[in-house]
N, CA, C and O of each residue as an XYZ file, in Angstrom:
1008
protein
N      95.413     50.643    153.566
C      96.310     50.993    152.459
C      96.282     49.908    151.372
O      96.247     50.209    150.179
N      96.298     48.622    151.814
C      96.243     47.525    150.850
C      94.945     47.562    150.078
O      94.921     47.325    148.871
N      93.849     47.864    150.790
C      92.541     47.949    150.129
C      92.524     49.066    149.105
O      91.956     48.911    148.024
N      93.147     50.201    149.437
C      93.194     51.324    148.508
C      93.980     50.966    147.262
O      93.567     51.316    146.156
N      95.108     50.276    147.413
C      95.914     49.872    146.257
C      95.133     48.921    145.371
O      95.216     48.994    144.145
N      94.357     48.011    146.002
C      93.570     47.065    145.228
C      92.496     47.789    144.412
O      92.237     47.436    143.262
N      91.870     48.812    145.023
C      90.835     49.580    144.319
C      91.434     50.357    143.152
O      90.833     50.451    142.082
N      92.634     50.917    143.370
C      93.305     51.662    142.301
C      93.638     50.721    141.144
O      93.459     51.065    139.975
N      94.129     49.517    141.495
C      94.466     48.533    140.458
C      93.249     48.139    139.655
O      93.328     48.030    138.432
N      92.114     47.920    140.318
C      90.878     47.568    139.630
C      90.405     48.701    138.725
O      89.900     48.471    137.627
N      90.584     49.948    139.216
C      90.164     51.106    138.433
C      90.988     51.219    137.153
O      90.444     51.466    136.077
N      92.312     51.036    137.279
C      93.192     51.106    136.116
C      92.849     50.005    135.127
O      92.823     50.246    133.921
N      92.585     48.799    135.618
C      92.218     47.686    134.736
C      90.937     47.977    133.985
O      90.820     47.669    132.798
N      89.980     48.568    134.671
C      88.701     48.909    134.034
C      88.900     49.946    132.937
O      88.282     49.867    131.876
N      89.770     50.919    133.201
C      90.026     51.951    132.199
C      90.699     51.358    130.968
O      90.386     51.743    129.841
N      91.630     50.412    131.180
C      92.296     49.758    130.058
C      91.293     48.994    129.218
O      91.334     49.049    127.989
N      90.371     48.265    129.894
C      89.345     47.504    129.172
C      88.455     48.438    128.368
O      88.146     48.158    127.210
N      88.042     49.542    128.971
C      87.208     50.518    128.259
C      87.940     51.098    127.067
O      87.345     51.322    126.012
N      89.250     51.346    127.234
C      90.037     51.897    126.126
C      90.109     50.921    124.969
O      90.011     51.318    123.808
N      90.285     49.617    125.288
C      90.349     48.606    124.239
C      89.025     48.498    123.521
O      88.980     48.409    122.294
N      87.927     48.507    124.298
C      86.602     48.399    123.688
C      86.321     49.578    122.777
O      85.763     49.409    121.693
N      86.707     50.782    123.213
C      86.427     51.986    122.425
C      87.213     52.007    121.130
O      86.838     52.722    120.200
N      88.308     51.232    121.040
C      89.123     51.215    119.833
C      88.794     50.043    118.927
O      89.493     49.804    117.942
N      87.744     49.317    119.246
C      87.371     48.188    118.419
C      86.294     48.559    117.423
O      85.374     49.319    117.726
N      86.428     47.998    116.207
C      85.393     48.141    115.195
C      84.425     46.997    115.298
O      84.425     46.273    116.294
N      83.592     46.817    114.280
C      82.600     45.749    114.290
C      83.212     44.364    114.315
O      82.564     43.421    114.769
N      84.462     44.205    113.833
C      85.058     42.878    113.777
C      86.394     42.805    114.522
O      87.128     41.830    114.364
N      86.715     43.803    115.317
C      87.979     43.775    116.024
C      88.514     45.170    116.238
O      87.806     46.153    116.023
N      89.766     45.263    116.663
C      90.347     46.572    116.945
C      90.521     47.412    115.681
O      90.737     46.883    114.591
N      90.424     48.722    115.849
C      90.621     49.649    114.741
C      92.106     49.919    114.591
O      92.749     50.434    115.506
N      92.655     49.564    113.419
C      94.071     49.716    113.154
C      94.279     50.589    111.931
O      93.394     50.706    111.083
N      95.430     51.190    111.846
C      95.777     52.041    110.706
C      96.806     51.335    109.831
O      97.661     50.601    110.328
N      96.716     51.565    108.523
C      97.667     50.957    107.613
C      97.594     51.591    106.247
O      96.962     52.632    106.069
N      98.245     50.962    105.275
C      98.244     51.479    103.904
C      97.616     50.455    102.972
O      97.651     49.252    103.231
N      97.044     50.953    101.887
C      96.435     50.103    100.861
C      97.057     50.471     99.522
O      97.062     51.640     99.136
N      97.585     49.465     98.806
C      98.246     49.700     97.521
C      97.651     48.800     96.448
O      97.076     47.753     96.742
N      97.800     49.231     95.189
C      97.311     48.416     94.085
C      97.783     48.951     92.750
O      98.610     49.861     92.689
N      97.250     48.376     91.677
C      97.564     48.800     90.312
C      96.262     48.986     89.537
O      95.274     48.294     89.778
N      96.283     49.925     88.613
C      95.144     50.128     87.725
C      95.652     50.106     86.290
O      96.753     50.580     86.009
N      94.847     49.553     85.380
C      95.217     49.481     83.966
C      94.344     50.419     83.159
O      93.168     50.610     83.470
N      94.924     51.007     82.115
C      94.189     51.823     81.158
C      94.222     51.129     79.803
O      95.261     50.624     79.379
N      93.069     51.108     79.125
C      92.998     50.461     77.821
C      92.335     51.377     76.811
O      91.501     52.211     77.162
N      92.719     51.211     75.545
C      92.200     52.034     74.460
C      90.768     51.630     74.122
O      90.230     50.679     74.688
N      90.154     52.371     73.186
C      88.808     52.037     72.718
C      88.777     50.623     72.160
O      87.798     49.897     72.330
N      89.866     50.237     71.488
C      89.957     48.889     70.920
C      90.342     47.841     71.963
O      90.454     46.655     71.652
N      90.543     48.293     73.212
C      90.894     47.439     74.344
C      92.308     46.890     74.251
O      92.572     45.740     74.602
N      93.222     47.749     73.761
C      94.647     47.466     73.839
C      95.205     48.176     75.069
O      94.792     49.301     75.354
N      96.125     47.563     75.806
C      96.680     48.211     76.997
C      97.505     49.446     76.643
O      98.257     49.445     75.669
N      97.356     50.491     77.439
C      98.126     51.717     77.269
C      99.318     51.682     78.216
O      99.208     51.233     79.357
N     100.455     52.161     77.729
C     101.672     52.122     78.547
C     101.594     53.100     79.711
O     101.962     52.761     80.836
N     101.117     54.306     79.445
C     101.036     55.315     80.500
C      99.715     55.159     81.251
O      98.639     55.344     80.683
N      99.813     54.820     82.518
C      98.618     54.579     83.332
C      98.475     55.606     84.446
O      97.819     55.359     85.459
N      99.093     56.752     84.244
C      99.059     57.790     85.279
C      97.754     58.571     85.221
O      97.003     58.493     84.249
N      97.505     59.327     86.288
C      96.380     60.260     86.301
C      95.042     59.689     86.704
O      94.025     60.375     86.606
N      95.018     58.448     87.156
C      93.758     57.862     87.632
C      93.567     58.257     89.092
O      94.471     58.092     89.911
N      92.395     58.776     89.408
C      92.070     59.117     90.787
C      91.475     57.908     91.491
O      90.491     57.331     91.029
N      92.075     57.530     92.607
C      91.561     56.445     93.432
C      90.992     57.084     94.686
O      91.720     57.701     95.464
N      89.695     56.936     94.877
C      88.987     57.608     95.970
C      88.360     56.579     96.897
O      87.596     55.719     96.459
N      88.685     56.672     98.173
C      87.959     55.918     99.206
C      86.775     56.798     99.588
O      86.950     57.808    100.269
N      85.581     56.428     99.162
C      84.455     57.358     99.173
C      84.060     57.844    100.567
O      83.863     59.043    100.763
N      83.939     56.933    101.540
C      83.367     57.329    102.822
C      84.217     58.351    103.585
O      83.677     59.372    104.011
N      85.527     58.122    103.776
C      86.308     59.166    104.441
C      86.806     60.254    103.491
O      87.328     61.275    103.939
N      86.646     60.042    102.167
C      87.096     61.046    101.201
C      88.595     61.074    101.008
O      89.149     62.116    100.657
N      89.268     59.955    101.228
C      90.713     59.890    101.018
C      90.990     59.512     99.571
O      90.303     58.652     99.020
N      91.984     60.136     98.945
C      92.256     59.847     97.541
C      93.739     59.965     97.226
O      94.513     60.563     97.973
N      94.110     59.370     96.091
C      95.463     59.471     95.575
C      95.398     59.368     94.062
O      94.333     59.116     93.500
N      96.547     59.565     93.391
C      96.627     59.531     91.934
C      97.621     58.445     91.527
O      98.674     58.302     92.148
N      97.287     57.680     90.485
C      98.169     56.604     90.038
C      99.434     57.140     89.381
O      99.439     58.227     88.804
N     100.513     56.353     89.479
C     101.786     56.678     88.841
C     101.769     56.207     87.384
O     100.779     55.641     86.918
N     102.882     56.448     86.666
C     102.966     56.069     85.249
C     102.720     54.582     85.024
O     102.136     54.196     84.011
N     103.158     53.751     85.956
C     102.983     52.311     85.804
C     101.643     51.816     86.341
O     101.372     50.616     86.328
N     100.807     52.739     86.811
C      99.497     52.375     87.331
C      99.459     52.086     88.815
O      98.393     51.798     89.360
N     100.607     52.156     89.485
C     100.638     51.864     90.918
C     100.056     53.020     91.724
O     100.121     54.177     91.309
N      99.494     52.695     92.869
C      98.932     53.710     93.765
C      98.954     53.204     95.203
O      98.941     51.999     95.458
N      98.989     54.148     96.129
C      98.991     53.823     97.554
C      98.209     54.877     98.323
O      98.370     56.075     98.094
N      97.369     54.423     99.229
C      96.677     55.306    100.161
C      97.155     54.955    101.566
O      97.056     53.807    101.998
N      97.668     55.950    102.267
C      98.224     55.738    103.598
C      97.236     56.175    104.683
O      96.280     56.910    104.437
N      97.516     55.682    105.900
C      96.755     56.071    107.098
C      95.258     55.766    106.959
O      94.408     56.538    107.400
N      94.964     54.636    106.342
C      93.579     54.173    106.240
C      93.293     53.279    107.436
O      94.097     52.410    107.773
N      92.155     53.489    108.075
C      91.823     52.709    109.266
C      90.904     51.538    108.934
O      90.279     51.504    107.874
N      90.832     50.597    109.840
C      89.998     49.412    109.675
C      88.566     49.801    109.328
O      87.976     50.677    109.962
N      88.011     49.133    108.307
C      86.631     49.433    107.932
C      86.255     48.774    106.619
O      87.075     48.122    105.972
N      85.005     48.956    106.240
C      84.489     48.454    104.967
C      84.207     49.652    104.069
O      83.462     50.556    104.447
N      84.806     49.658    102.877
C      84.815     50.860    102.047
C      84.332     50.604    100.615
O      84.359     49.479    100.116
N      83.890     51.694     99.975
C      83.642     51.724     98.535
C      84.813     52.472     97.898
O      85.135     53.591     98.299
N      85.447     51.847     96.903
C      86.615     52.447     96.253
C      86.248     52.796     94.822
O      85.739     51.954     94.082
N      86.505     54.035     94.434
C      86.110     54.547     93.121
C      87.358     54.915     92.321
O      88.256     55.587     92.829
N      87.406     54.464     91.054
C      88.527     54.745     90.152
C      87.998     55.568     88.980
O      86.984     55.207     88.383
N      88.671     56.670     88.643
C      88.180     57.517     87.556
C      89.315     58.300     86.917
O      90.330     58.597     87.547
N      89.107     58.630     85.630
C      90.018     59.505     84.892
C      89.230     60.107     83.741
O      88.437     59.416     83.101
N      89.445     61.407     83.469
C      88.746     62.082     82.373
C      88.986     61.350     81.060
O      90.119     60.996     80.734
N      87.908     61.126     80.307
C      88.017     60.470     79.021
C      87.990     58.959     79.087
O      88.121     58.289     78.063
N      87.821     58.410     80.293
C      87.805     56.961     80.481
C      86.564     56.556     81.280
O      85.931     57.376     81.945
N      86.243     55.274     81.192
C      85.177     54.750     82.028
C      85.619     54.792     83.489
O      86.793     55.010     83.789
N      84.678     54.584     84.376
C      85.021     54.513     85.793
C      84.865     53.068     86.280
O      84.281     52.227     85.596
N      85.385     52.807     87.446
C      85.206     51.506     88.087
C      84.936     51.748     89.565
O      85.480     52.678     90.162
N      84.101     50.915     90.142
C      83.760     51.072     91.554
C      83.723     49.686     92.201
O      83.136     48.750     91.656
N      84.351     49.570     93.359
C      84.361     48.326     94.119
C      83.640     48.581     95.432
O      83.998     49.488     96.183
N      82.619     47.771     95.704
C      81.811     47.944     96.903
C      82.234     46.946     97.987
O      82.660     45.827     97.699
N      82.105     47.383     99.221
C      82.279     46.478    100.346
C      83.672     45.920    100.525
O      83.826     44.771    100.938
N      84.694     46.711    100.221
C      86.060     46.241    100.419
C      86.399     46.298    101.909
O      86.302     47.359    102.525
N      86.790     45.177    102.483
C      87.106     45.097    103.904
C      88.605     45.282    104.125
O      89.425     44.464    103.709
N      88.927     46.373    104.787
C      90.330     46.696    105.074
C      90.596     46.400    106.544
O      89.929     46.943    107.424
N      91.581     45.530    106.807
C      91.891     45.132    108.177
C      92.780     46.154    108.866
O      92.558     46.501    110.027
N      93.796     46.638    108.138
C      94.719     47.602    108.729
C      95.810     46.923    109.533
O      95.903     45.696    109.581
N      96.632     47.747    110.160
C      97.728     47.218    110.963
C      98.992     46.947    110.186
O      99.940     46.379    110.728
N      99.028     47.342    108.919
C     100.203     47.111    108.093
C      99.933     47.531    106.662
O      99.068     48.365    106.398
N     100.687     46.939    105.738
C     100.541     47.255    104.317
C      99.679     46.180    103.661
O     100.049     45.005    103.652
N      98.540     46.575    103.116
C      97.626     45.646    102.445
C      97.686     45.897    100.941
O      97.975     47.008    100.498
N      97.406     44.833    100.149
C      97.446     44.958     98.695
C      96.059     44.706     98.120
O      95.409     43.713     98.448
N      95.611     45.623     97.254
C      94.303     45.538     96.612
C      94.428     44.615     95.405
O      95.033     44.986     94.399
N      93.860     43.414     95.501
C      94.082     42.395     94.477
C      93.039     42.390     93.367
O      93.221     41.700     92.364
N      91.953     43.140     93.519
C      90.916     43.163     92.485
C      91.456     43.809     91.212
O      91.964     44.930     91.257
N      91.353     43.110     90.072
C      91.841     43.679     88.811
C      90.976     44.879     88.420
O      89.751     44.775     88.350
N      91.619     46.010     88.170
C      90.905     47.236     87.864
C      91.349     47.773     86.516
O      92.533     48.035     86.305
N      90.389     47.940     85.593
C      90.681     48.476     84.269
C      89.720     49.604     83.937
O      88.518     49.509     84.181
N      90.270     50.669     83.377
C      89.454     51.761     82.852
C      89.635     51.793     81.337
O      90.745     51.622     80.834
N      88.534     52.015     80.614
C      88.551     51.955     79.158
C      88.318     53.338     78.557
O      87.468     54.103     79.013
N      89.092     53.630     77.528
C      88.986     54.919     76.856
C      87.612     55.045     76.190
O      87.187     54.155     75.455
N      86.929     56.152     76.454
C      85.608     56.375     75.874
C      85.771     56.903     74.452
O      86.579     57.805     74.234
N      85.037     56.377     73.481
C      85.186     56.826     72.087
C      84.953     58.324     71.950
O      84.061     58.891     72.580
N      85.782     58.958     71.106
C      85.630     60.400     70.884
C      85.131     60.709     69.477
O      85.126     61.869     69.067
N      84.710     59.683     68.729
C      84.150     59.908     67.401
C      82.623     59.877     67.486
O      82.055     59.408     68.472
N      81.977     60.375     66.451
C      80.516     60.443     66.456
C      79.927     59.443     65.472
O      80.631     58.898     64.622
N      78.638     59.213     65.598
C      77.907     58.319     64.705
C      76.938     59.138     63.861
O      76.229     60.005     64.371
N      76.920     58.850     62.574
C      76.083     59.621     61.647
C      75.255     58.671     60.780
O      75.520     57.471     60.706
N      74.238     59.253     60.124
C      73.433     58.518     59.131
C      72.785     57.261     59.708
O      72.794     56.201     59.082
N      72.225     57.395     60.903
C      71.500     56.283     61.501
C      70.272     55.986     60.656
O      69.491     56.892     60.365
N      70.086     54.725     60.256
C      68.947     54.365     59.416
C      68.531     52.923     59.655
O      69.352     52.057     59.958
N      67.219     52.690     59.510
C      66.681     51.343     59.606
C      66.583     50.758     58.207
O      66.003     51.372     57.312
N      67.145     49.579     58.019
C      67.118     48.895     56.727
C      66.413     47.564     56.921
O      66.768     46.800     57.819
N      65.428     47.280     56.098
C      64.621     46.084     56.253
C      64.934     45.106     55.125
O      64.756     45.418     53.948
N      65.406     43.904     55.509
C      65.691     42.853     54.540
C      64.918     41.595     54.931
O      65.170     41.005     55.982
N      63.991     41.196     54.092
C      63.230     39.967     54.315
C      62.641     39.947     55.733
O      61.864     40.831     56.095
N      63.007     38.944     56.530
C      62.413     38.805     57.857
C      63.256     39.440     58.955
O      62.958     39.279     60.139
N      64.300     40.155     58.572
C      65.169     40.793     59.552
C      65.259     42.284     59.288
O      65.069     42.737     58.160
N      65.545     43.030     60.314
C      65.791     44.459     60.160
C      67.184     44.770     60.688
O      67.659     44.154     61.643
N      67.825     45.739     60.046
C      69.142     46.171     60.469
C      69.098     47.647     60.812
O      68.343     48.418     60.220
N      69.916     48.024     61.771
C      70.170     49.427     62.033
C      71.596     49.693     61.584
O      72.548     49.239     62.219
N      71.742     50.420     60.500
C      73.064     50.736     59.963
C      73.482     52.124     60.428
O      72.692     53.067     60.380
N      74.712     52.243     60.873
C      75.257     53.519     61.314
C      76.617     53.709     60.678
O      77.439     52.793     60.674
N      76.858     54.886     60.144
C      78.166     55.225     59.596
C      78.879     56.121     60.600
O      78.330     57.136     61.029
N      80.091     55.753     60.974
C      80.853     56.567     61.904
C      81.420     57.782     61.186
O      81.578     57.781     59.965
N      81.723     58.812     61.957
C      82.279     60.021     61.377
C      83.683     59.760     60.859
O      84.255     58.699     61.109
N      84.236     60.721     60.140
C      85.562     60.555     59.538
C      86.660     60.423     60.585
O      87.760     59.965     60.276
N      86.367     60.825     61.832
C      87.373     60.712     62.876
C      87.694     59.257     63.190
O      88.793     58.940     63.644
N      86.730     58.375     62.947
C      86.949     56.956     63.218
C      87.539     56.304     61.977
O      86.809     55.777     61.137
N      88.847     56.341     61.865
C      89.514     55.866     60.656
C      89.358     54.359     60.505
O      89.104     53.866     59.406
N      89.506     53.634     61.595
C      89.458     52.174     61.542
C      88.255     51.679     62.340
O      88.217     51.820     63.562
N      87.275     51.100     61.652
C      86.095     50.582     62.326
C      86.207     49.096     62.662
O      85.249     48.511     63.167
N      87.331     48.489     62.399
C      87.442     47.038     62.535
C      87.216     46.560     63.966
O      86.733     45.446     64.174
N      87.551     47.373     64.939
C      87.373     46.974     66.328
C      86.433     47.924     67.066
O      86.480     48.016     68.293
N      85.591     48.621     66.334
C      84.655     49.557     66.942
C      83.295     48.886     67.146
O      82.967     47.902     66.483
N      82.526     49.426     68.060
C      81.208     48.882     68.364
C      80.260     50.014     68.713
O      80.676     51.159     68.892
N      78.975     49.681     68.808
C      77.989     50.651     69.236
C      76.907     49.956     70.060
O      76.669     48.755     69.928
N      76.266     50.743     70.905
C      75.093     50.285     71.636
C      73.902     51.113     71.162
O      73.993     52.336     71.054
N      72.775     50.436     70.877
C      71.566     51.161     70.521
C      70.542     50.969     71.636
O      70.523     49.950     72.325
N      69.700     51.977     71.788
C      68.632     51.933     72.779
C      67.338     52.323     72.084
O      67.273     53.365     71.431
N      66.319     51.506     72.218
C      65.043     51.721     71.541
C      63.961     51.983     72.586
O      63.879     51.304     73.610
N      63.135     52.989     72.298
C      62.040     53.328     73.191
C      60.808     53.717     72.410
O      60.823     53.716     71.179
N      59.746     54.048     73.111
C      58.500     54.453     72.455
C      58.261     55.953     72.534
O      57.171     56.435     72.227
N      59.310     56.701     72.955
C      59.239     58.160     73.006
C      60.524     58.757     72.444
O      61.581     58.127     72.460
N      60.409     59.992     71.945
C      61.565     60.659     71.331
C      62.643     61.001     72.350
O      63.758     61.357     71.968
N      62.337     60.902     73.622
C      63.302     61.223     74.678
C      64.177     60.030     75.033
O      64.816     60.027     76.084
N      64.215     59.017     74.174
C      64.984     57.813     74.456
C      66.464     58.131     74.692
O      67.063     58.915     73.956
N      67.039     57.519     75.714
C      68.473     57.634     76.014
C      68.953     56.284     76.523
O      68.213     55.300     76.513
N      70.208     56.253     76.968
C      70.760     55.014     77.515
C      70.256     54.726     78.920
O      70.447     53.622     79.430
N      69.613     55.705     79.555
C      69.105     55.501     80.909
C      67.997     54.448     80.914
O      67.172     54.391     80.002
N      67.996     53.629     81.944
C      67.053     52.513     82.021
C      65.607     52.982     81.894
O      64.798     52.339     81.225
N      65.285     54.099     82.533
C      63.898     54.566     82.543
C      63.470     55.195     81.224
O      62.285     55.459     81.023
N      64.421     55.441     80.318
C      64.097     56.110     79.048
C      64.172     55.176     77.840
O      64.078     55.638     76.703
N      64.337     53.891     78.063
C      64.433     52.957     76.937
C      63.723     51.658     77.275
O      63.542     51.314     78.443
N      63.322     50.939     76.224
C      62.643     49.659     76.401
C      63.621     48.490     76.312
O      63.486     47.508     77.042
N      64.597     48.595     75.424
C      65.623     47.561     75.342
C      66.848     48.117     74.640
O      66.801     49.182     74.024
N      67.936     47.384     74.742
C      69.192     47.803     74.117
C      69.770     46.623     73.352
O      69.380     45.476     73.569
N      70.701     46.915     72.458
C      71.362     45.871     71.679
C      72.755     46.357     71.296
O      73.012     47.558     71.213
N      73.630     45.414     71.070
C      75.037     45.721     70.746
C      75.295     45.401     69.279
O      74.807     44.397     68.761
N      76.057     46.254     68.618
C      76.397     46.039     67.218
C      77.874     46.253     66.978
O      78.525     47.010     67.699
N      78.406     45.588     65.967
C      79.826     45.703     65.648
C      80.016     46.016     64.176
O      79.052     46.287     63.461
N      81.266     45.977     63.724
C      81.584     46.423     62.372
C      81.046     45.459     61.306
O      80.920     44.255     61.529
N      80.738     46.034     60.152
C      80.219     45.269     59.025
C      80.596     46.036     57.759
O      80.646     47.266     57.765
N      80.860     45.308     56.677
C      81.250     45.979     55.433
C      80.143     45.818     54.392
O      79.713     44.707     54.081
N      79.698     46.952     53.865
C      78.675     46.997     52.818
C      79.302     47.636     51.593
O      79.596     48.831     51.593
N      79.510     46.834     50.539
C      80.180     47.343     49.333
C      81.535     47.955     49.668
O      81.910     49.009     49.154
N      82.259     47.260     50.548
C      83.594     47.681     50.989
C      83.591     48.941     51.845
O      84.655     49.446     52.202
N      82.413     49.454     52.178
C      82.326     50.599     53.075
C      82.058     50.101     54.496
O      81.125     49.327     54.709
N      82.868     50.535     55.477
C      82.667     50.054     56.845
C      81.432     50.674     57.488
O      81.189     51.875     57.366
N      80.667     49.847     58.165
C      79.485     50.291     58.900
C      79.506     49.669     60.289
O      80.217     48.694     60.536
N      78.729     50.238     61.179
C      78.408     49.571     62.431
C      76.965     49.118     62.311
O      76.093     49.915     61.963
N      76.702     47.861     62.592
C      75.375     47.306     62.329
C      74.859     46.520     63.530
O      75.601     45.796     64.194
N      73.569     46.686     63.784
C      72.850     45.885     64.764
C      71.759     45.132     64.022
O      70.991     45.733     63.270
N      71.684     43.834     64.224
C      70.642     43.028     63.586
C      69.510     42.787     64.587
O      69.735     42.294     65.692
N      68.303     43.142     64.180
C      67.132     42.985     65.040
C      66.161     41.998     64.430
O      66.105     41.853     63.208
N      65.395     41.317     65.269
C      64.305     40.490     64.759
C      63.056     40.736     65.605
O      63.071     41.562     66.516
N      61.991     40.027     65.304
C      60.715     40.325     65.943
C      60.740     40.156     67.458
O      59.992     40.833     68.164
N      61.582     39.272     67.963
C      61.582     39.029     69.409
C      61.983     40.263     70.208
O      61.480     40.477     71.311
N      62.888     41.078     69.658
C      63.288     42.301     70.353
C      62.074     43.164     70.663
O      61.930     43.673     71.774
N      61.201     43.324     69.667
C      60.051     44.205     69.821
C      58.908     43.521     70.569
O      58.232     44.156     71.379
N      58.689     42.243     70.309
C      57.619     41.519     70.983
C      57.815     41.505     72.493
O      56.851     41.615     73.251
N      59.056     41.372     72.924
C      59.337     41.262     74.356
C      58.987     42.516     75.138
O      58.845     42.458     76.360
N      58.845     43.647     74.459
C      58.491     44.901     75.145
C      57.116     45.397     74.704
O      56.768     46.555     74.935
N      56.338     44.526     74.071
C      54.959     44.865     73.730
C      54.788     45.684     72.473
O      53.736     46.297     72.289
N      55.791     45.721     71.590
C      55.686     46.454     70.340
C      55.464     45.469     69.191
O      55.888     44.315     69.253
N      54.805     45.937     68.168
C      54.547     45.079     67.007
C      54.658     45.904     65.738
O      54.830     47.122     65.795
N      54.560     45.242     64.591
C      54.712     45.930     63.303
C      53.701     47.056     63.168
O      52.532     46.917     63.528
N      54.182     48.175     62.639
C      53.340     49.350     62.471
C      53.447     50.345     63.602
O      53.102     51.514     63.424
N      53.918     49.914     64.769
C      54.090     50.835     65.896
C      55.257     51.782     65.623
O      56.209     51.435     64.924
N      55.161     52.966     66.182
C      56.249     53.937     66.076
C      57.248     53.713     67.197
O      56.868     53.556     68.357
N      58.515     53.700     66.847
C      59.576     53.530     67.841
C      60.679     54.550     67.572
O      60.729     55.174     66.512
N      61.555     54.701     68.551
C      62.656     55.660     68.458
C      63.944     54.953     68.867
O      63.951     54.128     69.781
N      65.014     55.283     68.187
C      66.297     54.641     68.485
C      67.389     55.694     68.558
O      67.372     56.684     67.827
N      68.334     55.461     69.450
C      69.515     56.313     69.580
C      70.721     55.391     69.675
O      70.634     54.311     70.259
N      71.847     55.811     69.104
C      73.050     54.961     69.065
C      74.224     55.676     69.731
O      74.399     56.885     69.584
N      75.012     54.909     70.457
C      76.196     55.428     71.136
C      77.427     54.637     70.689
O      77.385     53.407     70.671
N      78.511     55.306     70.330
C      79.758     54.568     70.121
C      80.243     54.033     71.465
O      80.048     54.673     72.498
N      80.866     52.877     71.450
C      81.357     52.294     72.696
C      82.664     51.559     72.433
O      83.135     51.485     71.298
N      83.230     51.026     73.484
C      84.446     50.244     73.348
C      84.156     48.943     72.593
O      83.004     48.619     72.305
N      85.205     48.221     72.288
C      85.022     46.995     71.513
C      83.939     46.108     72.126
O      83.103     45.552     71.413
N      83.962     45.983     73.449
C      82.902     45.285     74.170
C      82.376     46.242     75.247
O      83.152     46.726     76.070
N      81.080     46.515     75.249
C      80.534     47.490     76.211
C      80.774     47.050     77.658
O      80.751     45.861     77.979
N      81.002     48.030     78.505
C      81.194     47.770     79.930
C      80.111     48.497     80.718
O      79.555     49.497     80.265
N      79.824     47.972     81.909
C      78.773     48.595     82.706
C      79.028     48.379     84.191
O      79.842     47.557     84.610
N      78.287     49.162     84.955
C      78.272     49.065     86.409
C      76.813     48.863     86.800
O      75.927     48.954     85.949
N      76.555     48.592     88.069
C      75.190     48.475     88.548
C      74.922     49.565     89.575
O      75.710     49.773     90.497
N      73.808     50.252     89.405
C      73.441     51.313     90.345
C      73.353     50.707     91.741
O      72.673     49.698     91.927
N      74.035     51.309     92.741
C      74.067     50.696     94.079
C      72.701     50.596     94.743
O      72.488     49.736     95.597
N      71.768     51.475     94.355
C      70.447     51.448     94.974
C      69.455     50.579     94.235
O      68.799     49.725     94.831
N      69.345     50.799     92.912
C      68.341     50.088     92.116
C      68.855     48.811     91.485
O      68.064     47.981     91.037
N      70.184     48.638     91.442
C      70.835     47.502     90.776
C      70.580     47.482     89.274
O      70.747     46.443     88.635
N      70.180     48.614     88.702
C      69.995     48.698     87.260
C      71.343     48.882     86.573
O      72.261     49.489     87.124
N      71.442     48.346     85.362
C      72.693     48.402     84.611
C      72.953     49.828     84.121
O      72.072     50.466     83.546
N      74.172     50.318     84.355
C      74.590     51.644     83.907
C      75.824     51.460     83.031
O      76.863     51.010     83.513
N      75.719     51.801     81.753
C      76.858     51.640     80.837
C      77.889     52.727     81.099
O      77.540     53.895     81.264
N      79.163     52.339     81.137
C      80.231     53.268     81.515
C      81.177     53.607     80.370
O      82.097     54.403     80.555
N      80.971     53.016     79.179
C      81.930     53.233     78.083
C      81.258     53.843     76.851
O      81.727     53.635     75.732
N      80.180     54.583     77.035
C      79.458     55.168     75.912
C      79.988     56.549     75.577
O      80.276     57.354     76.463
N      80.115     56.816     74.259
C      80.521     58.138     73.799
C      79.319     59.037     73.550
O      78.239     58.811     74.097
N      79.515     60.061     72.717
C      78.443     61.012     72.405
C      77.414     60.331     71.513
O      77.795     59.701     70.526
N      76.113     60.435     71.826
C      75.103     59.702     71.062
C      74.796     60.339     69.713
O      75.113     61.502     69.463
N      74.173     59.547     68.858
C      73.688     60.036     67.563
C      72.408     60.820     67.768
O      71.905     60.922     68.887
N      71.879     61.380     66.675
C      70.537     61.942     66.717
C      69.534     60.800     66.868
O      69.814     59.665     66.483
N      68.374     61.105     67.426
C      67.327     60.098     67.583
C      66.637     59.862     66.242
O      66.280     60.808     65.540
N      66.455     58.592     65.897
C      65.765     58.221     64.663
C      64.373     57.692     64.995
O      64.229     56.778     65.807
N      63.361     58.261     64.374
C      61.997     57.750     64.502
C      61.714     56.808     63.337
O      62.061     57.118     62.197
N      61.102     55.686     63.600
C      60.794     54.740     62.520
C      59.551     53.958     62.871
O      59.145     53.875     64.030
N      58.958     53.388     61.839
C      57.814     52.508     62.020
C      58.318     51.072     61.975
O      59.025     50.684     61.045
N      57.956     50.289     62.975
C      58.438     48.915     63.024
C      57.919     48.141     61.832
O      56.707     48.059     61.628
N      58.825     47.565     61.030
C      58.401     46.864     59.823
C      57.694     45.552     60.141
O      57.694     45.094     61.284
N      57.100     44.963     59.131
C      56.445     43.674     59.280
C      57.515     42.594     59.312
O      57.910     42.061     58.275
N      57.971     42.283     60.507
C      59.100     41.373     60.653
C      58.706     39.908     60.512
O      59.565     39.027     60.527
N      57.432     39.652     60.378
C      56.978     38.257     60.320
C      56.838     37.750     58.900
O      56.486     36.589     58.691
N      57.107     38.599     57.918
C      56.995     38.176     56.503
C      58.369     37.885     55.921
O      58.479     37.518     54.752
């Protein structure tokens, strides 16, 4: 009888050990808890917006999500121990993504990474033209009438050797950022180019090139593709028409 009790005790102990092992993750036991944080919304000019509601916070792997409150606060409950990718998005705004967030669980955790989404410009760019002055070339763009104040507006241009040029890495040779400029008291968005831009990608004077311009926030924002690590711009608006031009003699 004593031997039987000892065997039963050993069996129960073994089952408890197996149960503990089965509930452990790669770095310890699997626990459940909540994750909370704040998200900020900013205008095209990068001024903070008071209403920060409507942002979707998605834990990508299990597909758990919630929506931010007016003050930008959010909470996801019943999240278990693990390493997650967290995605923040709202229509009309840039997105943000945080990779490799380690959640311990077992209580209430706070997401301390500062998260901001930027309003994507809703105005268009018109009259894209290349202007050549002495040893420099400019790309002048006039914004549409919807953009009343250009003082804090910006644009990104992408230049390629084919008419299919876009902001995608594989469709452009290089990019450049431009900001507001006044020509005869008329506001413009301008990018200043010199020979090094073209030389670095194997282009020279007389070659045909193509350029496309996108309105963007005061300072462009980007993410990196998780697979290729290529830069992906997240604050670009609707692009202009593609302009074909012959690279001027920038060395004179």
